[in-house]
C-alpha positions in Angstrom: 27.9 33.6 18.8 25.5 33.2 21.7 23.5 30.3 20.4 24.4 27.6 22.8 23.7 29.9 25.8 20.3 30.9 24.4 19.5 27.3 23.7 20.5 26.2 27.2 18.5 28.9 28.9 15.5 28.1 26.7 15.7 24.4 27.5 16.2 25.0 31.2 13.0 27.1 31.1 11.2 24.2 29.3 10.3 26.4 26.3 10.2 25.0 22.8 11.7 26.9 19.9 8.2 27.3 18.5 7.0 28.9 21.7 9.9 31.4 21.9 9.9 32.3 18.2 6.2 33.0 18.3 6.6 35.2 21.4 9.3 37.4 19.8 7.8 37.3 16.3 10.4 35.4 14.3 10.2 32.1 12.4 11.1 28.9 14.3 13.9 28.1 11.8 15.4 31.6 12.4 15.6 30.8 16.1 17.1 27.4 15.3 19.8 29.1 13.2 20.5 31.5 16.0 20.9 28.6 18.5 23.2 26.8 16.1 25.3 29.9 15.5 24.5 29.9 11.8 23.7 33.6 11.9 26.7 35.8 11.6 25.1 38.4 13.9 22.0 38.7 15.9 20.6 42.2 16.1 20.2 43.9 19.5 16.4 44.0 19.3 16.2 40.2 18.8 18.6 39.7 21.7 16.5 42.0 23.9 13.3 40.1 22.9 14.9 36.8 23.6 16.2 38.0 26.9 12.8 39.2 27.9 11.1 36.0 27.0 13.8 33.9 28.7 13.7 35.9 31.8 17.4 37.0 31.7 19.3 40.1 30.6 21.1 40.7 27.3 24.3 40.9 29.4 23.5 37.4 30.8 23.3 36.1 27.2 26.5 37.8 26.1 28.5 36.9 29.2 30.9 34.0 28.9 30.1 32.9 32.4 27.1 30.8 33.4 24.1 32.4 34.9 22.0 31.4 37.9 18.3 31.5 37.2 15.0 30.4 38.5 14.1 27.3 36.5 10.4 27.7 36.9 8.5 28.8 33.8 7.0 32.3 33.8 4.1 31.1 31.7 2.1 28.1 32.9 1.0 27.3 29.4 4.5 26.2 28.4 4.8 22.5 27.9 7.8 20.3 28.7 8.6 19.6 25.1 12.4 19.8 25.3 13.4 17.4 28.0 16.4 16.1 26.0 19.5 18.2 26.2 21.5 18.5 23.0 25.1 17.5 23.3 26.2 20.9 22.0 24.3 22.6 24.7 25.7 20.3 27.4 29.2 20.8 26.1 28.7 24.6 26.3 27.4 24.4 29.8 30.3 22.2 30.9 32.8 24.7 29.3 31.1 27.6 31.1 31.3 25.7 34.4 35.0 24.9 33.9 35.7 28.5 33.2 33.9 29.6 36.3 35.8 27.0 38.3 39.1 28.5 37.0 38.0 32.0 38.0 37.1 30.8 41.5 40.4 29.0 41.9 42.3 32.2 40.9 40.3 34.2 43.4 41.0 31.7 46.2 44.7 31.8 45.4 44.6 35.6 45.7 42.8 35.4 49.0 45.3 32.9 50.3 48.3 35.2 49.6 
């Protein structure tokens, strides 16, 4: 449900799945399943833990709009292991940007009236 967004934030931070999963106490393959939306539901505690590690709020993860965040890692020990962006993540980001563009256009039309 929120997999592509979680993955895009994780990648933007330069965090590996292994790093994030260890920080929140889940298996790496569980995080992989979450990012691929193979889990029907992600419990609130896991979402809170993910948000904390990724430096965003749970609302940011749940929101359909893109978030603006600082792209510097909070932990200097994090390596740049995920420099390749998955096409699913890229598509999700492009969809989020398109939606935001539509919202901006509607607001500009309201202002112009």
